[in-house]
C-alpha positions as CSV (number, residue, x, y, z in Angstrom):
1,M,-6.8,-44.7,-14.4
2,G,-4.1,-42.1,-14.9
3,D,-0.9,-41.8,-13.1
4,T,-0.7,-39.8,-9.9
5,V,1.6,-36.8,-10.2
6,Q,2.9,-35.1,-7.1
7,I,3.3,-31.3,-7.4
8,Q,6.3,-30.1,-5.6
9,P,5.8,-27.6,-2.8
10,G,8.1,-25.1,-4.5
11,E,5.8,-25.1,-7.6
12,L,2.7,-24.6,-5.4
13,M,4.4,-21.7,-3.6
14,R,5.4,-20.1,-6.9
15,A,1.9,-20.5,-8.3
16,T,0.4,-18.9,-5.2
17,Y,3.0,-16.1,-5.3
18,R,2.1,-15.3,-8.9
19,S,-1.6,-15.4,-8.2
20,L,-1.3,-13.0,-5.3
21,R,0.6,-10.5,-7.5
22,L,-1.8,-10.8,-10.4
23,S,-4.9,-10.5,-8.2
24,M,-3.8,-7.1,-6.9
25,I,-3.5,-5.8,-10.5
26,A,-6.9,-7.4,-11.3
27,L,-8.6,-5.6,-8.4
28,I,-7.3,-2.2,-9.5
29,L,-8.5,-2.9,-13.1
30,M,-11.9,-4.0,-11.8
31,L,-12.3,-0.8,-9.8
32,G,-11.2,1.3,-12.8
33,F,-13.7,-0.5,-15.1
34,A,-16.6,0.0,-12.7
35,I,-15.8,3.8,-12.5
36,L,-15.6,4.1,-16.3
37,W,-18.9,2.2,-16.6
38,Q,-20.6,4.5,-14.1
39,A,-19.2,7.5,-16.0
40,A,-20.5,6.1,-19.3
41,I,-24.1,5.8,-18.0
42,S,-23.7,9.3,-16.5
43,E,-23.0,11.0,-19.9
44,W,-19.3,10.8,-19.1
45,R,-19.6,13.0,-16.0
46,F,-17.0,12.0,-13.4
47,Q,-17.2,12.5,-9.7
48,T,-14.7,14.8,-8.0
49,S,-12.7,11.9,-6.6
50,I,-12.5,8.1,-6.7
51,S,-13.6,7.9,-3.1
52,A,-16.8,9.7,-4.1
53,Y,-17.9,6.6,-6.0
54,F,-18.6,5.1,-2.6
55,Y,-22.0,6.9,-3.0
56,T,-22.7,5.6,-6.5
57,G,-23.5,2.3,-8.2
58,V,-19.8,1.5,-7.9
59,H,-20.3,1.2,-4.1
60,P,-20.0,-2.6,-3.8
61,V,-17.0,-2.8,-6.1
62,F,-15.3,0.1,-4.2
63,I,-15.8,-1.6,-0.9
64,G,-15.0,-5.1,-2.1
65,A,-11.9,-4.1,-4.1
66,L,-10.3,-2.1,-1.3
67,C,-10.9,-4.8,1.3
68,A,-9.6,-7.6,-1.0
69,L,-6.6,-5.4,-1.9
70,G,-5.9,-4.7,1.8
71,A,-6.1,-8.5,2.6
72,L,-3.7,-9.3,-0.3
73,L,-1.2,-6.6,0.7
74,M,-1.1,-8.0,4.3
75,A,-0.9,-11.6,3.1
76,Y,2.0,-10.8,0.7
77,K,5.4,-11.4,2.3
78,G,7.9,-8.7,1.6
79,S,11.5,-9.5,0.7
80,T,12.8,-7.6,3.8
81,R,11.3,-6.6,7.1
82,V,10.9,-3.0,6.1
83,E,9.0,-3.9,2.9
84,D,6.8,-6.4,4.8
85,V,5.9,-3.8,7.5
86,L,5.0,-1.2,4.8
87,L,2.8,-3.7,3.0
88,N,1.1,-4.7,6.2
89,F,0.2,-1.2,7.3
90,S,-0.8,-0.1,3.8
91,G,-3.1,-3.1,3.5
92,Y,-4.5,-2.4,7.0
93,F,-5.3,1.2,6.2
94,A,-7.1,0.1,3.0
95,F,-9.9,-1.3,5.2
96,F,-10.4,2.1,6.9
97,V,-10.4,3.8,3.5
98,A,-13.2,1.4,2.5
99,F,-15.2,1.6,5.8
100,I,-15.1,5.4,6.4
101,P,-16.5,7.2,3.4
102,C,-15.4,10.6,2.3
103,R,-17.7,13.6,2.5
104,R,-20.8,13.1,0.3
105,P,-20.4,14.9,-3.0
106,D,-23.0,17.2,-4.5
107,P,-24.2,16.4,-7.1
108,I,-23.9,12.7,-7.6
109,Y,-23.9,11.8,-11.3
110,G,-25.8,8.9,-12.8
111,P,-28.2,6.3,-11.6
112,G,-27.7,4.1,-8.5
113,A,-26.9,6.9,-6.0
114,L,-27.1,5.8,-2.4
115,P,-29.8,7.4,-0.2
116,E,-28.7,10.5,1.7
117,T,-29.2,8.7,5.0
118,F,-26.6,6.1,4.0
119,P,-24.3,5.2,5.6
120,A,-25.6,5.8,9.1
121,D,-23.1,6.6,11.9
122,T,-23.8,3.1,13.3
123,D,-22.7,1.5,10.1
124,I,-19.3,3.2,10.2
125,E,-18.9,2.5,14.0
126,I,-19.5,-1.3,13.5
127,A,-17.1,-1.6,10.5
128,V,-14.3,0.4,12.1
129,A,-14.7,-1.5,15.4
130,A,-14.4,-4.8,13.5
131,A,-11.2,-3.5,11.8
132,F,-9.7,-2.6,15.2
133,V,-10.6,-5.9,16.9
134,V,-9.3,-8.0,14.1
135,G,-6.2,-5.8,13.9
136,L,-5.5,-6.4,17.6
137,L,-6.1,-10.2,17.2
138,G,-3.6,-10.2,14.3
139,L,-1.1,-8.3,16.4
140,A,-1.4,-10.9,19.2
141,L,-1.0,-13.7,16.7
142,W,2.1,-12.1,15.2
143,G,3.5,-11.7,18.7
144,F,3.1,-15.4,19.4
145,T,4.4,-16.6,16.1
146,S,7.2,-14.2,15.3
147,D,10.5,-13.2,16.9
148,W,9.6,-9.5,16.9
149,R,12.8,-8.7,18.7
150,S,15.0,-10.0,15.8
151,V,17.1,-7.4,14.1
152,G,18.4,-9.8,11.5
153,G,17.6,-9.9,7.8
154,S,18.8,-7.8,4.9
155,V,21.4,-5.1,5.4
156,I,19.0,-2.8,3.8
157,D,16.8,-3.0,6.9
158,V,19.4,-1.0,8.8
159,A,20.6,2.5,7.9
160,H,23.9,3.9,9.3
161,M,23.9,7.6,10.2
162,S,27.1,9.4,11.0
163,L,27.0,11.8,13.9
164,G,30.4,13.4,14.1
165,P,33.0,10.7,14.8
166,T,30.4,8.1,15.7
167,S,27.9,6.1,13.6
168,I,24.6,4.8,14.8
169,A,22.5,2.0,13.3
170,V,18.9,2.9,12.6
171,D,16.4,0.0,12.3
172,L,14.3,1.1,9.4
173,A,11.7,-1.6,10.0
174,W,11.0,-0.2,13.5
175,L,10.8,3.3,12.0
176,A,8.2,2.0,9.5
177,R,6.3,0.4,12.4
178,I,6.3,3.6,14.4
179,G,4.9,5.6,11.4
180,G,2.2,3.0,10.9
181,W,1.3,2.9,14.6
182,V,1.1,6.7,14.8
183,I,-1.6,6.7,12.1
184,T,-3.4,3.7,13.6
185,L,-3.5,5.4,17.1
186,I,-4.8,8.6,15.6
187,L,-7.7,6.7,14.0
188,F,-8.2,4.8,17.2
189,G,-8.2,8.0,19.3
190,L,-10.8,9.6,17.0
191,Y,-12.9,6.5,17.2
192,I,-12.9,6.6,21.1
193,W,-13.1,10.3,21.7
194,D,-14.4,12.1,18.6
195,R,-16.6,10.0,16.3
196,E,-17.6,13.1,14.3
197,A,-14.0,13.9,13.5
198,L,-13.4,10.3,12.5
199,T,-16.3,10.5,10.1
200,D,-15.0,13.8,8.7
201,Y,-11.3,13.0,8.5
202,G,-10.7,9.3,9.0
203,H,-11.0,8.4,5.3
204,Y,-8.4,11.0,4.3
205,I,-6.0,10.0,7.1
206,A,-6.1,6.4,6.2
207,A,-5.8,7.1,2.5
208,I,-2.7,9.2,3.0
209,G,-1.2,6.4,5.1
210,M,-2.0,3.8,2.5
211,F,-0.6,5.7,-0.5
212,V,2.5,6.9,1.3
213,G,3.2,3.4,2.4
214,L,2.7,2.0,-1.1
215,G,5.0,4.7,-2.6
216,M,7.7,3.8,0.0
217,V,7.4,0.1,-1.0
218,V,8.1,1.1,-4.6
219,A,11.0,3.3,-3.6
220,Y,12.3,0.5,-1.4
221,N,12.3,-1.8,-4.4
222,A,14.4,0.7,-6.3
223,V,17.1,0.5,-3.5
224,M,16.8,-3.3,-3.1
225,G,17.1,-3.9,-6.8
226,A,20.2,-1.6,-7.0
227,L,21.7,-3.3,-4.0
228,V,21.3,-6.8,-5.4
229,N,22.6,-5.7,-8.8
230,A,25.6,-4.0,-7.2
231,E,26.5,-7.2,-5.3
232,R,26.1,-9.3,-8.4
233,N,28.0,-7.0,-10.8
234,G,30.6,-5.6,-8.4
235,T,29.4,-2.0,-8.9
236,S,28.1,0.7,-6.6
237,V,24.5,1.1,-5.5
238,A,24.5,4.7,-6.8
239,A,25.5,3.5,-10.3
240,E,22.9,0.7,-10.4
241,I,20.0,2.9,-9.2
242,R,20.5,5.1,-12.3
243,Q,19.7,2.4,-14.8
244,G,17.4,-0.5,-15.5
245,R,14.5,-1.5,-13.3
246,P,15.8,0.4,-10.2
247,L,15.6,3.6,-12.2
248,I,12.0,2.7,-13.2
249,Y,11.0,2.0,-9.6
250,A,12.6,5.2,-8.4
251,A,10.8,7.3,-11.1
252,L,7.5,5.6,-10.2
253,A,8.0,6.1,-6.5
254,F,8.8,9.8,-7.0
255,G,5.7,10.2,-9.1
256,M,3.5,8.4,-6.4
257,E,4.8,10.5,-3.5
258,L,4.5,13.7,-5.6
259,A,0.9,12.7,-6.4
260,V,0.1,12.2,-2.7
261,I,1.3,15.7,-2.0
262,V,-0.7,17.2,-4.9
263,A,-3.8,15.2,-3.7
264,V,-3.5,16.6,-0.2
265,V,-3.2,20.1,-1.5
266,L,-6.2,19.7,-3.8
267,G,-8.2,18.2,-1.0
268,A,-7.4,21.0,1.3
269,L,-8.3,23.7,-1.3
270,G,-11.5,22.0,-2.3
271,H,-12.8,21.2,-5.8
272,G,-14.0,24.7,-6.8
273,S,-11.1,25.7,-9.0
274,S,-10.3,22.2,-10.3
275,P,-13.4,19.9,-10.0
276,H,-11.7,16.9,-11.6
277,G,-8.1,17.6,-10.3
278,L,-8.3,15.2,-7.4
279,I,-9.8,12.3,-9.2
280,S,-7.1,12.7,-11.9
281,V,-4.3,12.6,-9.3
282,E,-5.9,9.6,-7.6
283,A,-6.1,7.8,-11.0
284,V,-2.4,8.6,-11.6
285,L,-1.5,7.2,-8.2
286,L,-3.3,3.9,-8.8
287,I,-1.9,3.6,-12.3
288,L,1.7,4.3,-11.1
289,F,1.3,1.6,-8.4
290,A,-0.2,-0.9,-10.9
291,I,2.7,-0.3,-13.3
292,A,5.3,-0.7,-10.5
293,W,3.6,-3.9,-9.3
294,A,3.4,-5.2,-12.9
295,V,7.1,-4.4,-13.5
296,Q,8.1,-6.2,-10.3
297,S,5.8,-9.2,-11.2
298,H,7.6,-9.5,-14.5
299,E,11.0,-9.2,-12.8
300,L,10.2,-11.9,-10.2
301,W,7.9,-14.1,-12.2
302,D,10.4,-17.0,-12.4
303,E,12.7,-16.3,-9.5
304,G,10.1,-15.6,-6.8
305,P,10.9,-13.1,-4.0
306,R,14.1,-11.1,-4.6
307,P,17.2,-12.4,-2.8
308,V,18.4,-10.1,-0.1
309,V,21.9,-9.2,0.9
310,V,22.6,-10.3,4.5
311,P,25.5,-9.4,6.8
312,T,28.4,-11.8,6.8
313,A,30.9,-12.5,9.4
314,D,33.4,-10.3,7.7
315,D,30.9,-7.4,7.6
316,G,30.7,-7.1,11.3
317,D,27.6,-5.7,13.0
318,S,27.5,-2.6,10.8
319,P,27.4,-3.7,7.2
320,E,27.5,-1.0,4.5
321,P,25.5,-1.5,1.3
């Protein structure tokens, strides 16, 4: 009989951390493969958007990948409160993107198209109600298990704005929470008072919230990486953000937020002038996020979550990065 080897808790945590990160990339690749397979059996004719594949043979992969990605984003613990809030809301909105379909495209290419009567309004109502109920339960659990009043953490969680001779501290985590709650309350209001508007616009509202949040996570990593490097090298944040990984994160974040703006414009204009413009922009969004996540996974593979710079006694109550 072999010897018993006890695995250290740190090794288990590191293995779990790596698995979470790799699983998110795997889900994006799975969705991409399913879309390419559907296009291949449709004589390489693509739908006008990734969301339109809800109505094709990709349907189960589309729903499953988005829900799993949402759960993983919410389970993943950010290095700071701001990053954690952005990940939580982005993951939560992924469920609404999955449960509330976009407008049915015409035509639908290839075999496996869902019946025109699917999904019924009741299907959407049940799924969205489940998302809201579980969201409220999660909020209650968080309230009992977390010190939500705490303002501690990384100095990057607080921005200092000068207003004339005075300076005020702005808690960025609470700003992120307010933004997430505004979108959540809009969706909830539509669910309560205007189900037809929820069916027409809920998918797009949630998708914008999800992608903007993910883009901000990437941008936040650029600043966090520059801040940590500046502390380590004794340089300025501005100098560090123009080189190395922080520059890569900044470029990817800029590309993601620009893609969100282009996607909103294309969606508002319709698909007449550019039938594959929206799906191209959505593909770029997912690819940019996957690259950012892969770069960060490589960066933190051995070290785990990035160390954060916290205020010290000498810094006072208003530390400057």
